[in-house]
DSSP file (Angstrom, degrees, kcal/mol; ACC not computed):
  #  RESIDUE AA STRUCTURE BP1 BP2  ACC     N-H-->O    O-->H-N    N-H-->O    O-->H-N    TCO  KAPPA ALPHA  PHI   PSI    X-CA   Y-CA   Z-CA
    1    1 A X              0   0    0      0, 0.0     2,-0.5     0, 0.0     0, 0.0   0.000 360.0 360.0 360.0 132.7  103.1  153.9  100.1
    2    2 A X        -     0   0    0      2,-0.0     2,-0.4     0, 0.0     0, 0.0  -0.744 360.0-165.7 -89.8 128.7  102.4  155.1   96.5
    3    3 A X        -     0   0    0     -2,-0.5     2,-0.5     0, 0.0     0, 0.0  -0.899  11.2-145.2-117.5 147.2  101.9  152.4   94.0
    4    4 A X        -     0   0    0     -2,-0.4     5,-0.1    37,-0.0    -2,-0.0  -0.914  29.0-111.4-108.8 131.7  101.9  152.6   90.2
    5    5 A X    >>  -     0   0    0     -2,-0.5     4,-1.5     1,-0.1     3,-0.8  -0.277  24.7-120.5 -61.6 149.5   99.5  150.5   88.2
    6    6 A X  H 3> S+     0   0    0      1,-0.3     4,-2.7     2,-0.2     5,-0.2   0.830 111.3  60.1 -62.6 -33.8  101.2  147.8   86.1
    7    7 A X  H 3> S+     0   0    0      1,-0.2     4,-1.9     2,-0.2    -1,-0.3   0.833 103.5  52.2 -66.8 -28.1   99.8  149.1   82.9
    8    8 A X  H <> S+     0   0    0     -3,-0.8     4,-2.3     2,-0.2    -1,-0.2   0.914 109.9  48.4 -69.1 -42.2  101.7  152.4   83.5
    9    9 A X  H  X S+     0   0    0     -4,-1.5     4,-2.8     1,-0.2    -2,-0.2   0.910 111.4  50.3 -61.8 -42.1  104.9  150.4   84.1
   10   10 A X  H  X S+     0   0    0     -4,-2.7     4,-2.5     2,-0.2    -1,-0.2   0.885 109.0  51.1 -66.3 -37.8  104.3  148.5   80.9
   11   11 A X  H  X S+     0   0    0     -4,-1.9     4,-1.8     2,-0.2    -1,-0.2   0.911 112.2  47.1 -63.5 -41.4  103.7  151.7   79.0
   12   12 A X  H  X S+     0   0    0     -4,-2.3     4,-2.1     2,-0.2    -2,-0.2   0.907 112.3  50.0 -65.9 -41.0  107.0  153.1   80.4
   13   13 A X  H  X S+     0   0    0     -4,-2.8     4,-3.0     1,-0.2     5,-0.2   0.896 108.1  53.5 -64.0 -40.0  108.8  149.8   79.5
   14   14 A X  H  X S+     0   0    0     -4,-2.5     4,-1.6     1,-0.2    -1,-0.2   0.896 108.4  50.2 -62.6 -39.5  107.4  149.9   76.0
   15   15 A X  H  X S+     0   0    0     -4,-1.8     4,-0.6     2,-0.2     5,-0.4   0.913 113.8  44.7 -64.4 -41.6  108.8  153.4   75.5
   16   16 A X  H >< S+     0   0    0     -4,-2.1     3,-0.8     1,-0.2    -2,-0.2   0.918 115.3  47.2 -68.9 -42.8  112.2  152.4   76.8
   17   17 A X  H 3< S+     0   0    0     -4,-3.0    -1,-0.2     1,-0.2    -2,-0.2   0.714  97.8  69.8 -74.5 -20.0  112.3  149.2   74.7
   18   18 A X  H 3< S-     0   0    0     -4,-1.6    -1,-0.2    -5,-0.2    -2,-0.2   0.806  83.1-156.3 -67.3 -26.7  111.2  150.9   71.5
   19   19 A X    <<  +     0   0    0     -3,-0.8     2,-0.4    -4,-0.6    -3,-0.1   0.703  37.5 150.9  56.9  21.7  114.5  152.7   71.4
   20   20 A X    >   -     0   0    0     -5,-0.4     3,-2.2     1,-0.1     4,-0.4  -0.681  57.0-102.3 -83.9 135.9  112.9  155.4   69.2
   21   21 A X  T 3  S+     0   0    0     -2,-0.4    -1,-0.1     1,-0.3     0, 0.0  -0.368 105.5   8.6 -59.4 125.9  114.4  158.8   69.5
   22   22 A X  T 3> S+     0   0    0     -2,-0.1     4,-2.4     4,-0.0    -1,-0.3   0.352  92.2 116.6  87.7  -5.0  112.2  161.0   71.8
   23   23 A X  H <> S+     0   0    0     -3,-2.2     4,-2.3     1,-0.2     5,-0.2   0.884  76.8  48.2 -64.8 -38.2  109.9  158.1   72.9
   24   24 A X  H  > S+     0   0    0     -4,-0.4     4,-2.6     2,-0.2    -1,-0.2   0.915 112.5  48.0 -70.5 -42.1  110.9  158.4   76.6
   25   25 A X  H  > S+     0   0    0      2,-0.2     4,-2.3     1,-0.2    -2,-0.2   0.916 112.7  49.4 -63.4 -42.4  110.5  162.2   76.6
   26   26 A X  H  X S+     0   0    0     -4,-2.4     4,-2.3     2,-0.2    -2,-0.2   0.907 112.3  48.0 -62.9 -42.1  107.0  161.8   75.0
   27   27 A X  H  X S+     0   0    0     -4,-2.3     4,-2.0     2,-0.2     5,-0.2   0.919 111.1  50.2 -65.5 -43.6  106.0  159.1   77.5
   28   28 A X  H  X>S+     0   0    0     -4,-2.6     5,-2.4     1,-0.2     4,-1.2   0.905 113.3  46.1 -61.9 -41.9  107.2  161.2   80.4
   29   29 A X  H  <5S+     0   0    0     -4,-2.3    -1,-0.2     3,-0.2    -2,-0.2   0.879 110.6  53.9 -67.8 -37.2  105.3  164.3   79.2
   30   30 A X  H  <5S+     0   0    0     -4,-2.3    -2,-0.2     1,-0.2    -1,-0.2   0.870 118.5  32.8 -67.6 -36.8  102.2  162.2   78.5
   31   31 A X  H  <5S-     0   0    0     -4,-2.0    -1,-0.2    -5,-0.1    -2,-0.2   0.513 110.9-116.0-100.0  -5.6  102.0  160.7   82.0
   32   32 A X  T  <5S+     0   0    0     -4,-1.2     2,-0.3     1,-0.3    -3,-0.2   0.929  73.5 108.5  76.3  46.7  103.4  163.8   83.8
   33   33 A X      < -     0   0    0     -5,-2.4    -1,-0.3    -6,-0.1    -2,-0.1  -0.864  69.8 -85.1-141.6 177.2  106.6  162.4   85.3
   34   34 A X     >  -     0   0    0     -2,-0.3     4,-1.5     1,-0.1     5,-0.1  -0.387  35.2-114.3 -82.9 163.7  110.3  162.7   84.7
   35   35 A X  H  > S+     0   0    0      1,-0.2     4,-2.3     2,-0.2     5,-0.2   0.878 118.0  57.6 -62.3 -37.9  112.3  160.7   82.2
   36   36 A X  H  > S+     0   0    0      1,-0.2     4,-2.9     2,-0.2    -1,-0.2   0.874 102.8  53.8 -62.3 -36.1  114.2  159.0   85.1
   37   37 A X  H  > S+     0   0    0      2,-0.2     4,-2.9     1,-0.2    -1,-0.2   0.898 106.6  51.8 -63.9 -39.9  110.8  157.8   86.5
   38   38 A X  H  X S+     0   0    0     -4,-1.5     4,-2.3     2,-0.2    -2,-0.2   0.927 112.0  46.4 -61.3 -44.3  110.0  156.2   83.1
   39   39 A X  H  X S+     0   0    0     -4,-2.3     4,-2.7     2,-0.2    -2,-0.2   0.925 112.6  50.2 -62.6 -43.8  113.4  154.4   83.2
   40   40 A X  H  X S+     0   0    0     -4,-2.9     4,-2.7     1,-0.2    -2,-0.2   0.921 111.2  48.3 -61.0 -44.1  112.8  153.4   86.8
   41   41 A X  H  X S+     0   0    0     -4,-2.9     4,-2.5     2,-0.2    -1,-0.2   0.895 111.4  50.2 -64.3 -39.2  109.3  152.0   85.9
   42   42 A X  H  X S+     0   0    0     -4,-2.3     4,-2.3    -5,-0.2    -2,-0.2   0.916 112.3  47.4 -64.5 -42.2  110.7  150.1   83.0
   43   43 A X  H  X S+     0   0    0     -4,-2.7     4,-2.7     2,-0.2    -2,-0.2   0.900 111.4  50.8 -65.2 -40.0  113.5  148.6   85.2
   44   44 A X  H  X S+     0   0    0     -4,-2.7     4,-2.6     2,-0.2    -2,-0.2   0.899 110.6  48.9 -64.3 -40.7  110.9  147.7   87.9
   45   45 A X  H  X S+     0   0    0     -4,-2.5     4,-2.4     2,-0.2    -1,-0.2   0.909 112.0  49.2 -64.3 -41.2  108.7  146.0   85.2
   46   46 A X  H  X S+     0   0    0     -4,-2.3     4,-2.2     2,-0.2    -2,-0.2   0.914 111.7  48.9 -63.6 -42.5  111.8  144.1   83.9
   47   47 A X  H  X S+     0   0    0     -4,-2.7     4,-2.5     2,-0.2    -2,-0.2   0.912 110.7  50.5 -62.8 -42.6  112.7  143.1   87.5
   48   48 A X  H  X S+     0   0    0     -4,-2.6     4,-2.4     1,-0.2    -2,-0.2   0.903 110.5  49.1 -64.1 -40.3  109.2  141.9   88.1
   49   49 A X  H  X S+     0   0    0     -4,-2.4     4,-2.5     2,-0.2    -1,-0.2   0.884 110.0  51.7 -65.4 -37.3  109.2  139.8   84.9
   50   50 A X  H  X S+     0   0    0     -4,-2.2     4,-2.3     2,-0.2    -2,-0.2   0.902 109.5  50.2 -65.1 -39.6  112.5  138.3   85.9
   51   51 A X  H  X S+     0   0    0     -4,-2.5     4,-2.8     2,-0.2    -2,-0.2   0.926 110.9  49.1 -62.0 -44.4  111.1  137.4   89.3
   52   52 A X  H  X S+     0   0    0     -4,-2.4     4,-2.9     1,-0.2    -2,-0.2   0.899 109.5  52.0 -62.6 -39.9  108.1  135.8   87.6
   53   53 A X  H  X S+     0   0    0     -4,-2.5     4,-2.5     2,-0.2    -1,-0.2   0.918 111.0  47.5 -61.4 -42.6  110.4  133.9   85.3
   54   54 A X  H  X S+     0   0    0     -4,-2.3     4,-2.3     2,-0.2    -2,-0.2   0.920 113.4  47.9 -64.6 -43.1  112.4  132.6   88.3
   55   55 A X  H  X S+     0   0    0     -4,-2.8     4,-2.7     1,-0.2    -2,-0.2   0.913 112.2  49.7 -62.4 -42.1  109.1  131.6   90.1
   56   56 A X  H  X S+     0   0    0     -4,-2.9     4,-2.5     2,-0.2    -2,-0.2   0.897 110.1  50.0 -64.4 -40.6  107.9  129.9   86.9
   57   57 A X  H  X S+     0   0    0     -4,-2.5     4,-2.2     2,-0.2    -1,-0.2   0.899 111.6  49.4 -63.7 -39.9  111.2  128.0   86.6
   58   58 A X  H  X S+     0   0    0     -4,-2.3     4,-2.6     2,-0.2    -2,-0.2   0.923 111.3  48.3 -65.0 -44.2  110.9  126.9   90.2
   59   59 A X  H  X S+     0   0    0     -4,-2.7     4,-2.6     1,-0.2    -2,-0.2   0.898 111.5  50.5 -63.5 -40.2  107.3  125.8   89.7
   60   60 A X  H  X S+     0   0    0     -4,-2.5     4,-2.5     2,-0.2    -1,-0.2   0.897 110.4  49.4 -64.7 -39.3  108.3  123.8   86.6
   61   61 A X  H  X S+     0   0    0     -4,-2.2     4,-2.4     2,-0.2    -2,-0.2   0.916 112.1  48.0 -65.3 -42.1  111.2  122.2   88.5
   62   62 A X  H  X S+     0   0    0     -4,-2.6     4,-2.7     2,-0.2    -2,-0.2   0.899 111.4  51.1 -63.7 -40.1  108.8  121.2   91.3
   63   63 A X  H  X S+     0   0    0     -4,-2.6     4,-2.7     2,-0.2    -2,-0.2   0.915 110.0  48.9 -63.3 -42.9  106.3  119.9   88.8
   64   64 A X  H  X S+     0   0    0     -4,-2.5     4,-2.3     2,-0.2    -2,-0.2   0.915 112.6  48.1 -63.0 -42.2  109.0  117.8   87.1
   65   65 A X  H  X S+     0   0    0     -4,-2.4     4,-2.4     2,-0.2    -2,-0.2   0.898 112.0  49.7 -64.7 -39.9  110.1  116.4   90.5
   66   66 A X  H  X S+     0   0    0     -4,-2.7     4,-2.7     2,-0.2    -2,-0.2   0.904 111.1  48.9 -65.8 -41.3  106.4  115.7   91.4
   67   67 A X  H  X S+     0   0    0     -4,-2.7     4,-2.7     2,-0.2    -2,-0.2   0.901 110.9  50.6 -64.5 -40.4  105.9  113.9   88.1
   68   68 A X  H  X S+     0   0    0     -4,-2.3     4,-2.4     2,-0.2    -2,-0.2   0.926 112.3  46.6 -62.3 -44.5  109.1  111.9   88.6
   69   69 A X  H  X S+     0   0    0     -4,-2.4     4,-2.7     2,-0.2    -2,-0.2   0.903 111.5  51.9 -64.0 -41.2  107.9  110.9   92.1
   70   70 A X  H  X S+     0   0    0     -4,-2.7     4,-2.7     2,-0.2    -2,-0.2   0.932 110.7  47.6 -60.0 -45.9  104.5  110.0   90.7
   71   71 A X  H  X S+     0   0    0     -4,-2.7     4,-2.3     2,-0.2    -2,-0.2   0.897 111.6  50.7 -63.3 -40.0  106.0  107.8   88.1
   72   72 A X  H  X S+     0   0    0     -4,-2.4     4,-2.4     1,-0.2    -1,-0.2   0.916 112.2  46.9 -62.7 -43.2  108.2  106.1   90.7
   73   73 A X  H  X S+     0   0    0     -4,-2.7     4,-2.6     2,-0.2    -2,-0.2   0.888 110.5  52.2 -67.9 -38.3  105.2  105.5   92.9
   74   74 A X  H  X S+     0   0    0     -4,-2.7     4,-2.3     2,-0.2    -1,-0.2   0.919 111.0  47.9 -62.3 -42.3  103.2  104.1   90.0
   75   75 A X  H  X S+     0   0    0     -4,-2.3     4,-1.9     2,-0.2    -2,-0.2   0.914 111.4  50.6 -63.8 -42.0  106.0  101.7   89.2
   76   76 A X  H  X S+     0   0    0     -4,-2.4     4,-1.1     1,-0.2    -2,-0.2   0.898 110.6  49.2 -62.9 -40.3  106.3  100.7   92.8
   77   77 A X  H  < S+     0   0    0     -4,-2.6     3,-0.2     1,-0.2    -1,-0.2   0.895 110.4  50.5 -66.6 -39.0  102.5  100.0   92.9
   78   78 A X  H  < S+     0   0    0     -4,-2.3    -1,-0.2     1,-0.2    -2,-0.2   0.849 114.1  44.7 -67.0 -32.7  102.7   98.0   89.8
   79   79 A X  H  < S+     0   0    0     -4,-1.9    -1,-0.2    -5,-0.2    -2,-0.2   0.638  89.2 110.6 -84.2 -14.6  105.5   95.9   91.2
   80   80 A X  S  < S-     0   0    0     -4,-1.1     2,-0.4    -3,-0.2    33,-0.1  -0.379  70.1-126.6 -67.5 135.8  103.9   95.5   94.5
   81   81 A X        -     0   0    0     31,-0.8     2,-0.6    -2,-0.1    33,-0.3  -0.679  18.8-156.5 -83.6 129.9  102.8   92.0   95.3
   82   82 A X        -     0   0    0     -2,-0.4     2,-0.5    31,-0.1    31,-0.0  -0.944  11.9-176.2-111.1 120.6   99.1   91.7   96.3
   83   83 A X        -     0   0    0     -2,-0.6     2,-0.1    34,-0.1     5,-0.0  -0.964  21.0-131.6-119.4 129.3   98.3   88.6   98.3
   84   84 A X    >>  -     0   0    0     -2,-0.5     4,-1.8     1,-0.1     3,-0.6  -0.361  30.4-106.7 -72.3 157.5   94.8   87.8   99.4
   85   85 A X  H 3> S+     0   0    0      1,-0.3     4,-2.3     2,-0.2     5,-0.2   0.852 121.3  55.4 -55.3 -37.0   94.2   86.8  103.0
   86   86 A X  H 3> S+     0   0    0      1,-0.2     4,-2.4     2,-0.2    -1,-0.3   0.883 106.1  51.9 -64.0 -36.4   93.7   83.2  102.1
   87   87 A X  H <> S+     0   0    0     -3,-0.6     4,-2.3     2,-0.2    -1,-0.2   0.876 108.4  50.7 -66.1 -37.6   97.1   83.2  100.4
   88   88 A X  H  X S+     0   0    0     -4,-1.8     4,-2.4     2,-0.2    -2,-0.2   0.906 110.4  49.4 -66.0 -41.4   98.6   84.6  103.6
   89   89 A X  H  X S+     0   0    0     -4,-2.3     4,-2.4     2,-0.2    -2,-0.2   0.936 111.6  48.5 -61.7 -45.5   97.0   81.9  105.6
   90   90 A X  H  X S+     0   0    0     -4,-2.4     4,-2.8     1,-0.2     5,-0.2   0.907 109.9  52.5 -62.3 -40.9   98.2   79.2  103.2
   91   91 A X  H  X S+     0   0    0     -4,-2.3     4,-2.5     1,-0.2    -1,-0.2   0.927 110.2  48.2 -59.0 -45.8  101.7   80.7  103.3
   92   92 A X  H  X S+     0   0    0     -4,-2.4     4,-2.1     1,-0.2    -2,-0.2   0.902 113.3  47.6 -62.4 -41.8  101.7   80.6  107.1
   93   93 A X  H  X S+     0   0    0     -4,-2.4     4,-2.4     2,-0.2    -2,-0.2   0.922 113.0  47.0 -67.5 -45.0  100.5   76.9  107.1
   94   94 A X  H  X S+     0   0    0     -4,-2.8     4,-1.8     2,-0.2     6,-0.2   0.903 110.8  53.1 -64.9 -40.5  103.1   75.8  104.5
   95   95 A X  H  <>S+     0   0    0     -4,-2.5     5,-3.1    -5,-0.2     4,-0.3   0.938 111.4  45.5 -59.5 -46.7  105.9   77.6  106.4
   96   96 A X  H ><5S+     0   0    0     -4,-2.1     3,-1.3     1,-0.2    -1,-0.2   0.901 110.9  53.6 -63.5 -40.0  105.0   75.8  109.6
   97   97 A X  H 3<5S+     0   0    0     -4,-2.4    -1,-0.2     1,-0.3    -2,-0.2   0.812 110.6  47.1 -65.0 -29.4  104.7   72.5  107.8
   98   98 A X  T 3<5S-     0   0    0     -4,-1.8    -1,-0.3    -3,-0.2    -2,-0.2   0.369 123.6-102.3 -95.1   5.4  108.1   72.9  106.4
   99   99 A X  T < 5S+     0   0    0     -3,-1.3     2,-0.5     1,-0.3    -3,-0.2   0.612  72.8 142.8  88.7  11.8  109.7   73.9  109.7
  100  100 A X      < -     0   0    0     -5,-3.1    -1,-0.3    -6,-0.2    -2,-0.1  -0.746  50.4-123.5 -85.6 130.0  109.9   77.6  109.2
  101  101 A X     >  -     0   0    0     -2,-0.5     4,-2.5     1,-0.1     5,-0.2  -0.242  18.2-114.3 -69.9 161.6  109.1   79.5  112.4
  102  102 A X  H  > S+     0   0    0      1,-0.2     4,-2.3     2,-0.2     5,-0.1   0.852 118.1  53.2 -66.8 -32.8  106.4   82.1  112.4
  103  103 A X  H  > S+     0   0    0      2,-0.2     4,-2.1     1,-0.2    -1,-0.2   0.902 110.2  47.2 -67.3 -39.7  108.9   84.9  113.0
  104  104 A X  H  > S+     0   0    0      2,-0.2     4,-2.5     1,-0.2    -2,-0.2   0.899 111.3  51.4 -67.1 -39.3  110.9   83.7  110.0
  105  105 A X  H  X S+     0   0    0     -4,-2.5     4,-2.5     2,-0.2    -2,-0.2   0.902 109.0  51.0 -62.6 -40.6  107.7   83.6  107.9
  106  106 A X  H  X S+     0   0    0     -4,-2.3     4,-1.8     1,-0.2    -1,-0.2   0.916 110.6  48.9 -61.9 -42.8  106.9   87.1  109.0
  107  107 A X  H  X S+     0   0    0     -4,-2.1     4,-0.8     2,-0.2    -2,-0.2   0.899 110.3  51.0 -63.7 -41.8  110.3   88.2  107.9
  108  108 A X  H >X S+     0   0    0     -4,-2.5     3,-0.9     1,-0.2     4,-0.6   0.916 109.7  49.5 -63.1 -43.4  109.9   86.5  104.6
  109  109 A X  H >X S+     0   0    0     -4,-2.5     4,-2.9     1,-0.2     3,-1.0   0.850 102.9  63.1 -63.7 -32.6  106.6   88.2  104.0
  110  110 A X  H 3< S+     0   0    0     -4,-1.8    -1,-0.2     1,-0.3    -2,-0.2   0.758  98.3  55.4 -63.8 -24.4  108.2   91.5  104.8
  111  111 A X  H << S+     0   0    0     -3,-0.9    -1,-0.3    -4,-0.8    -2,-0.2   0.709 118.1  33.7 -79.2 -18.8  110.5   91.2  101.9
  112  112 A X  H << S+     0   0    0     -3,-1.0   -31,-0.8    -4,-0.6     2,-0.2   0.763 116.3  47.4-104.7 -32.0  107.6   90.8   99.5
  113  113 A X  S  < S-     0   0    0     -4,-2.9     2,-0.1    -5,-0.1   -31,-0.1  -0.670  88.8 -91.7-113.7 162.9  104.8   92.9  100.9
  114  114 A X    >>  -     0   0    0    -33,-0.3     3,-1.7    -2,-0.2     4,-0.6  -0.419  44.7-111.2 -66.3 150.3  104.4   96.4  102.3
  115  115 A X  G >4 S+     0   0    0      1,-0.3     3,-0.9     2,-0.2    -1,-0.1   0.836 116.9  56.0 -56.2 -36.2  105.0   96.6  106.0
  116  116 A X  G 34 S+     0   0    0      1,-0.2    -1,-0.3     3,-0.0    -2,-0.0   0.718 106.2  51.9 -70.5 -19.1  101.3   97.4  106.7
  117  117 A X  G <4 S+     0   0    0     -3,-1.7     2,-0.6    -8,-0.1    -1,-0.2   0.503  85.5  99.0 -94.8  -5.2  100.2   94.3  104.8
  118  118 A X    <<  -     0   0    0     -3,-0.9     2,-0.1    -4,-0.6   -12,-0.1  -0.732  69.5-137.6 -88.4 120.0  102.4   91.8  106.7
  119  119 A X        -     0   0    0     -2,-0.6   -10,-0.1     1,-0.1    -2,-0.1  -0.461  28.6-107.3 -70.6 148.9  100.6   89.9  109.5
  120  120 A X     >  -     0   0    0     -2,-0.1     4,-2.1     1,-0.1     3,-0.5  -0.250  30.2-102.4 -74.9 167.9  102.6   89.6  112.7
  121  121 A X  H  > S+     0   0    0      1,-0.2     4,-2.4     2,-0.2     5,-0.1   0.804 119.7  57.5 -63.8 -30.6  104.1   86.3  113.8
  122  122 A X  H  > S+     0   0    0      2,-0.2     4,-2.2     1,-0.2    -1,-0.2   0.897 107.3  48.1 -68.2 -37.6  101.4   85.7  116.4
  123  123 A X  H  > S+     0   0    0     -3,-0.5     4,-2.3     2,-0.2    -2,-0.2   0.924 111.5  49.9 -65.4 -44.0   98.7   85.9  113.7
  124  124 A X  H  X S+     0   0    0     -4,-2.1     4,-2.2     1,-0.2    -2,-0.2   0.905 111.1  50.2 -59.7 -41.5  100.7   83.5  111.5
  125  125 A X  H  X S+     0   0    0     -4,-2.4     4,-2.5     2,-0.2    -1,-0.2   0.886 108.9  51.1 -64.4 -40.1  101.0   81.1  114.4
  126  126 A X  H  X S+     0   0    0     -4,-2.2     4,-2.4     2,-0.2    -2,-0.2   0.906 109.9  50.2 -64.1 -40.9   97.3   81.2  115.1
  127  127 A X  H  X S+     0   0    0     -4,-2.3     4,-2.0     1,-0.2    -2,-0.2   0.926 112.4  46.4 -62.7 -44.0   96.5   80.4  111.5
  128  128 A X  H  X S+     0   0    0     -4,-2.2     4,-2.2     1,-0.2    -2,-0.2   0.894 112.2  50.8 -66.0 -39.4   98.9   77.5  111.5
  129  129 A X  H  X S+     0   0    0     -4,-2.5     4,-2.2     2,-0.2    -1,-0.2   0.891 109.1  50.9 -65.9 -39.3   97.5   76.2  114.8
  130  130 A X  H  X S+     0   0    0     -4,-2.4     4,-1.9     2,-0.2    -1,-0.2   0.904 111.6  47.7 -64.5 -40.7   93.9   76.4  113.5
  131  131 A X  H  X S+     0   0    0     -4,-2.0     4,-2.3     1,-0.2    -2,-0.2   0.877 109.6  53.6 -67.2 -36.9   95.0   74.4  110.4
  132  132 A X  H  X S+     0   0    0     -4,-2.2     4,-1.8     2,-0.2    -2,-0.2   0.896 107.2  51.1 -64.2 -39.7   96.8   71.9  112.6
  133  133 A X  H  X S+     0   0    0     -4,-2.2     4,-1.0     2,-0.2    -1,-0.2   0.909 111.3  47.9 -63.8 -41.3   93.6   71.3  114.6
  134  134 A X  H  X S+     0   0    0     -4,-1.9     4,-1.0     1,-0.2     3,-0.3   0.902 112.8  48.6 -65.3 -39.6   91.6   70.8  111.4
  135  135 A X  H  X S+     0   0    0     -4,-2.3     4,-3.2     1,-0.2     5,-0.3   0.788  98.9  69.2 -71.4 -27.2   94.2   68.3  110.1
  136  136 A X  H  X S+     0   0    0     -4,-1.8     4,-2.0     1,-0.2    -1,-0.2   0.909  99.0  48.2 -59.1 -43.6   94.3   66.4  113.4
  137  137 A X  H  X S+     0   0    0     -4,-1.0     4,-1.0    -3,-0.3    -1,-0.2   0.910 114.9  45.1 -64.7 -41.7   90.8   65.0  112.9
  138  138 A X  H >X S+     0   0    0     -4,-1.0     4,-2.0     1,-0.2     3,-0.6   0.927 113.2  49.8 -67.9 -45.3   91.6   63.9  109.4
  139  139 A X  H 3X S+     0   0    0     -4,-3.2     4,-2.8     1,-0.2    -1,-0.2   0.825 101.8  62.7 -65.7 -31.0   94.9   62.4  110.3
  140  140 A X  H 3X S+     0   0    0     -4,-2.0     4,-0.5    -5,-0.3    -1,-0.2   0.866 110.6  39.9 -61.5 -34.6   93.4   60.5  113.1
  141  141 A X  H <X S+     0   0    0     -4,-1.0     4,-0.6    -3,-0.6    -2,-0.2   0.855 119.5  44.7 -80.5 -36.8   91.3   58.6  110.6
  142  142 A X  H  X S+     0   0    0     -4,-2.0     4,-2.0     1,-0.2     5,-0.2   0.816  97.5  71.5 -80.9 -31.4   94.0   58.3  107.9
  143  143 A X  H  X S+     0   0    0     -4,-2.8     4,-0.9     1,-0.2     3,-0.3   0.913  98.6  45.9 -55.6 -50.3   96.9   57.2  110.1
  144  144 A X  H  < S+     0   0    0     -4,-0.5     3,-0.3     1,-0.2     4,-0.3   0.873 114.7  49.9 -62.8 -32.8   95.7   53.7  110.9
  145  145 A X  H  < S+     0   0    0     -4,-0.6     4,-0.2     1,-0.2    -1,-0.2   0.814 117.7  37.9 -73.0 -30.0   94.8   53.1  107.2
  146  146 A X  H  X S+     0   0    0     -4,-2.0     4,-2.7    -3,-0.3     5,-0.2   0.397  83.7 104.4-102.7   2.0   98.2   54.3  105.9
  147  147 A X  H  X S+     0   0    0     -4,-0.9     4,-1.9    -3,-0.3     5,-0.2   0.889  82.2  47.0 -56.5 -45.5  100.5   52.8  108.5
  148  148 A X  H  > S+     0   0    0     -4,-0.3     4,-1.4     1,-0.2    -1,-0.2   0.910 114.5  47.2 -64.2 -42.0  101.7   49.9  106.4
  149  149 A X  H  > S+     0   0    0     -4,-0.2     4,-2.4     1,-0.2    -2,-0.2   0.889 109.5  53.9 -66.4 -39.5  102.4   52.2  103.4
  150  150 A X  H  X S+     0   0    0     -4,-2.7     4,-2.3     1,-0.2    -1,-0.2   0.889 104.7  54.1 -65.6 -38.4  104.2   54.8  105.5
  151  151 A X  H  X S+     0   0    0     -4,-1.9     4,-1.7    -5,-0.2    -1,-0.2   0.891 109.9  48.2 -61.4 -38.6  106.6   52.2  106.9
  152  152 A X  H  X S+     0   0    0     -4,-1.4     4,-2.6     2,-0.2    -2,-0.2   0.904 109.3  52.4 -67.7 -42.0  107.5   51.2  103.3
  153  153 A X  H  X S+     0   0    0     -4,-2.4     4,-2.8     1,-0.2    -2,-0.2   0.898 107.6  53.0 -61.5 -39.8  108.0   54.9  102.4
  154  154 A X  H  X S+     0   0    0     -4,-2.3     4,-2.4     2,-0.2    -1,-0.2   0.909 108.7  48.7 -63.8 -41.0  110.3   55.3  105.3
  155  155 A X  H  X S+     0   0    0     -4,-1.7     4,-2.6     2,-0.2     5,-0.4   0.941 112.3  49.1 -63.1 -45.5  112.4   52.3  104.2
  156  156 A X  H  X S+     0   0    0     -4,-2.6     4,-3.0     1,-0.2     6,-0.8   0.917 111.1  50.3 -59.1 -43.2  112.5   53.7  100.7
  157  157 A X  H  X S+     0   0    0     -4,-2.8     4,-0.9     4,-0.2    -1,-0.2   0.902 112.7  46.2 -63.6 -40.8  113.6   57.1  102.0
  158  158 A X  H  < S+     0   0    0     -4,-2.4    -2,-0.2    -5,-0.2    -1,-0.2   0.939 125.2  27.7 -69.2 -46.1  116.3   55.7  104.1
  159  159 A X  H  < S+     0   0    0     -4,-2.6    -2,-0.2    -5,-0.2    -3,-0.2   0.794 132.6  29.9 -90.1 -28.8  117.8   53.4  101.6
  160  160 A X  H >< S-     0   0    0     -4,-3.0     3,-1.9    -5,-0.4    -3,-0.2   0.280  98.8-118.2-118.1  11.7  117.0   55.0   98.2
  161  161 A X  T 3< S-     0   0    0     -4,-0.9    -4,-0.2     1,-0.3    -3,-0.1   0.856  78.3 -51.6  53.9  40.1  116.9   58.8   99.2
  162  162 A X  T 3  S+     0   0    0     -6,-0.8     2,-0.4     1,-0.3    -1,-0.3   0.351 101.9 136.5  86.2  -7.0  113.3   59.1   98.2
  163  163 A X    <   -     0   0    0     -3,-1.9     2,-0.5    -7,-0.3    -1,-0.3  -0.632  28.7-177.6 -80.0 126.4  113.7   57.6   94.8
  164  164 A X              0   0    0     -2,-0.4    -7,-0.0    -3,-0.1    -8,-0.0  -0.975 360.0 360.0-124.7 116.8  110.9   55.1   93.9
  165  165 A X              0   0    0     -2,-0.5    -1,-0.1     0, 0.0    -2,-0.0   0.515 360.0 360.0 -68.7 360.0  111.2   53.3   90.5
């Protein structure tokens, strides 16, 4: 396959685009080809530039889409809630203390955190059980001391709906 260097095409295109009388004939004589070849080379150069323009437009569109996605991801990262492991443990313990099951706690965490950051319900249950074991020893000592007060609180709760003047 015979190829023509790009500078030859550009020279032919310049002759065609100059629109000067005799420029195409002079160019054809200078490079040793026909006038039609000069026109063909000019058209080929124009086609190649049009292809490059289309490629450039496509790359610009991809770049714009990539920037939009980057901005969306940056916003998502800024909005993402970051909870330390101690906070997750505390969440699991408080949920269990308030009667929320470990599966429900897992589901609640799933609404706030990325899926990879949500501990499974068995982990949440182990954390709550460990806290319950620690509390058992403390409560064993406090229960006898607080028994009289707790009975009074229960009466208040029953008759006054928790209101204590």
